[in-house]
N, C-alpha and C positions, 0 to 999 in steps of 0.2 A: 363580583369578581369573576364569575364564570364567563360572563359576556366579554370582559376585557381579555381574559386568558384565551378565550376562543378566537378573538380577533388577532391576538399575538400569534397563536398557533397557525391561523390562516395565512398571516404574513410570512411566517417561517416556511410553511409549505410552498408558498408561491416563490419565495427566494430560492429554495432548494430546487424546485421544478425548473425555474428559469436558468439556473446554473447547469443543470443536467441537460437541458435542451440546447442551450447555447454551446457549451463545450465542457464536458465533465472532466477533462484532462487537467485538473488543477486541484490543489489542496483544499480550495474552497468548497469542493463537492463534499469532502468529509466534514469540514467545519459546519457547513449548512445542514448536513444530515444530523450531526450531533446537536445543533441548535434546535432542529425540528423535534428531536427526541426529548430534549429538555423542556421545550414548550408543551409537548404532549403530556409529559409527566406532571407539569404544573396544572394543566387543564384537568387531568384525571383527578388530581388531588383536590381541586376545588369542587369538582362534581361530587366526589365521595363525601367531602366535608359539609357541603351546603345542602345536599339532597339525601343525606343518610336517613332522615326521619321518614321521607317518602318511600325510600327503597327498603326500609327495614322488613317489610313483608315479602320482599323478593330477594332472598338470600343469594340466589344464583347470580343475580345481576351484580350485587355488591362483590360477590366472589370473583366474577370475571373482571370487574373494574379494578379490584385490588391486585389481582394477578398481573393485569396489564400494567398497572402503576409500578409494581415491583420489578417487572421485566424491563420496563423502559428505564427506570432509575439505574438498575444494574448495568444495562447496556450503555447508558450515557455517562455514568459516574464511576462504575467499578471496572471498566475495561483496563485502565492502567495497572491496577493491582492484579487482575486476572492474567494480564500479559506477563507480569513478573513470575508468577507461579508457573505458567506454561513454559516460559523460557527456561526455568530451572529444570522442570521435569523432562522437557524435550531435549535440553542440552545434555543431560545425562544419557538419554537414549541414543542420541546421535554419536556420542563418544563410544558407547558400547557397541554400536553397529558399524560405525565407519572408522573407528580408531582415533588416536590422540594427535591428529594433525592440527596445526595451529588454526586453520580455517574452521575446524569443527568445535573449537572452544568458545566461539563468540557468544552463543546463547547462554551457556553456563557462566561465563565470565561476567556478562551483563547482569544476570540475576544475583551473583555473589557480590559484585560491587554495590548494587543497589541495597542489598541486605546489610552490607557493612555500613553504608551511609545511614540507613534507618535505625539499625539496632546497635552497632558497635561504637560508632563515633560519639553519639551523645553520652555513652556510658564511660568514656575516657576521663571526663571531668565535668564539673558543674559549669556548663556554658553560661549560665546566668550570671556568674561572678566575674566573667572575663569579657570585656567589651570586644576585644579583638577576636576571641574565640566565637562569641555570639555572632559577630558580623560575618566572620568567615563561614560559619555554619549556615547563616541565613542566605549568603550568596550562593553557596554550593546547593542549598536546598532549592533555591529558586531555579538554578541551572538544571538540576535534576528534574524538577517538576516541569520545567519548560520543555526539556527534551522528551520526557515521558508523554506529555500531552501532545507534543508535535508528532511523536511516533504513533500515538493513538489516532490522530487525524490522518496521518499517512496511511495507516492500516484501513481506516474507514474508506478513504478515497480509493485505495487499491482494490478493495472488495467491491465497491460500487462500480468500478470500471471493468469488473469481470462479469457483471450481471447483464445478460442479453436475453430478450424474450424470443428472438428468432435468429436463425443462422442464414436465412436467405436475405441478402442485403443488396442484390444487384451489383455486386462488387466487380470492379474492372481488374483489380490485382489483389492477390493474396501473398503477402510477403512473410516468409518464414525465416526467422533469425537463426543463424547458426550458433553452434557451441563446439567444444572440442570433439575431435574424432580420434579413434585408435587406429593409426596407420591409414587404412582406407575404409574402415568400418565406422558407421555412426554409433554413438553411445545410446543406451536406453533413453537417456534424457532427451537427446536430439531426435531419436526415433519418435518419441511421443509428440514432439513439435511437428514433425513432418506428417505424422498420422492425423493430427488435428487440422493441418493445412489441407490434406487430401479430403478429409471429412467436409470441410467448408467448401472445397472446390466442387464436391458433388451437389451441394446446395446452391452453388453459384456457377453454373456450367459455362457461362460466358467469360468467366474470369481467367486470368493468366497467373500461374504459380511462379513467384520469384523466390528462388532458393539462394539465400545470401550467406556467404562466409568465405573468407580467404584461407590461405595455408599458414598454419601456425607452426611453432617449433615442435618437432617430433611427429609431424603429420606428413604422410607420403604424398597426399594430393590435397587440393583445396576442399574446404568443407562443402562449398557449393556443388562440387563434382560428386562428392560422396553422397550428399543429400539427393542429388539427381538420380544416381544409380539406385538408391533405396526407393525413391518414388516410382521409378520405372518398374522396379521389381514388384511394386504394389499395384501395378496396372495403369499408372498415369501415362498418357500419351506424351511423348517427347515434345510435340508441337505445343503442348499446353504449359511448357516449362521455360523459364528464362533463368540462366545461371549468372549469379553475381559472385565472382571469385577473387575479389581484391581486398575486401574489407577485413579489418583486424579488430574492430571494436563495434559496439552497438551504434555509436554515432555514425560510423562509416557504413554499417549495414543499411541504415536508413538513407543516408545521403547518396550512396552509390546505387541503391535500389531505385530511388526516385529518379535518377538520371536515365534509368532504363525504361521508364514509363513513357509511352508515346502521347497519351492524352494530357491535355492542359490541366484539367482539374479532375483527376481520377478519383473514383470511389475505392478506397483502400482498406483492406483488412490486414491487421498486423498480428502475427502469431508467434508466441514465445512461451516459455514456461510461466505458469500462473503468477509466481512471486515476482517475475521480472516484467510483467506487462505494464504496470503503472509507470515505472521509471522509463521504459521504452516509449510510452505514450508522451511523457513529459519532454523527452528528447525530440520526438517527432513534432510536437507542438512548437518547440523552440526553433525547429527548422522550417516551420510553416507548412508542414504536411498534415492534411486533414485525414484522419483515420480512426478506426475503432480497434480495440485489442481483444483477442481471444486467448485464453490461457490453456496450455497443456498441463495435465496433471503430473505430479511427482510425489515422492514419498512425503507423508505429512511430517514425520520427525525431522526431515531435512529442510522442510519449508521454512520453519521459524529461524533456523540458522541462516538460511539464504536471505530471509526477509531483513535481518539485521544488516547484512552486506548491502542489500538494495537501499535500505534507509541511509546507510553511511554514504552510498553513492548519491542519494538525493541531497544530503547535507553538503557534500562536496560541490554540487551544482548551485546550491542556494545559500551557502554559509555566510556570505556578505550580508544578505538581507536579514537573516535570523540573528547574526552577531550584532547588527545595528539595533534591532528591536530589543534583544536581551540587554545590550549595553545601556540603552536609554532607561529601561525599567530598573536595572541594577543601580544606575546613577541616581534615579529618583529615590530608591530604597535607602541608599547610603546617605544621601542628603537629608532625608527625613529623620534618619537615625541620629545623625550628628546634630541636627537642630534640636532634637529632643534632649540630647545630652548637655548641650551648652547654653540653651535658652531657659 
């Protein structure tokens, strides 16, 4: 079995590598990474079980293999449960630090609802005695599991698209996406994005910095203008900057910035806050823009709350596809249940 599991692992690695080389801006990057981890766990299991007698005199080898196996299994299978705990803990922290605004309740609400589904609902009554209750719980269980697994794959994909071995990429353009400003001043979150863009500009001296953002409600000037003033204050030459000052959404940030690029097939770097990078890359991919994304850091306790919003944005983009898949699977489940009852 070791030989077979090794071949399966090798295929999984090749699939993952192929996706990452071709275009990592897809949920399949996370799915293939998870599959590769699962295959690695299987391979390690067979190695330990089949060669334990030969390795018994080398405790340190068995120890390393065992630790690797446990780490891989936890990473591949326990991520959904870990995410629930993290959302609860960080949800409390974000409320304590940022206040009881509706947008700050997302992480805590997600954890509480999932706990209610797992611990409270089954205790309301004996679901095994009620066909309707059993069926309803099964459907909700499937929906919850589907969304949780999907969120895990989204998280994997988002993290993978943040990993870069180098900053020098011979970029033609570095697009920094705007966010809200205070009057004429950039916020700390937006400043972190611009700083990241300036850092990448120093590694790609032939690139042009496109600062993208229109004027929103309560803003005295456009975000692009405020970002430019901040960048110049940091020592960036005005000739290295292009201002995009009409966009009011991420989609428009990308679309209008692309129109300002003179090259036919430019090498583009996209800069935004880390939790926002993957969804921005998905939108860019949908517009046919080839690019890579770099993330600016933000407060960790705020990241999980923002990640939920980003995942909700992803579901808004792809809900038809996932509703179709979930509907087909639920239909199969209901049909199987009814056939078992009446046949």
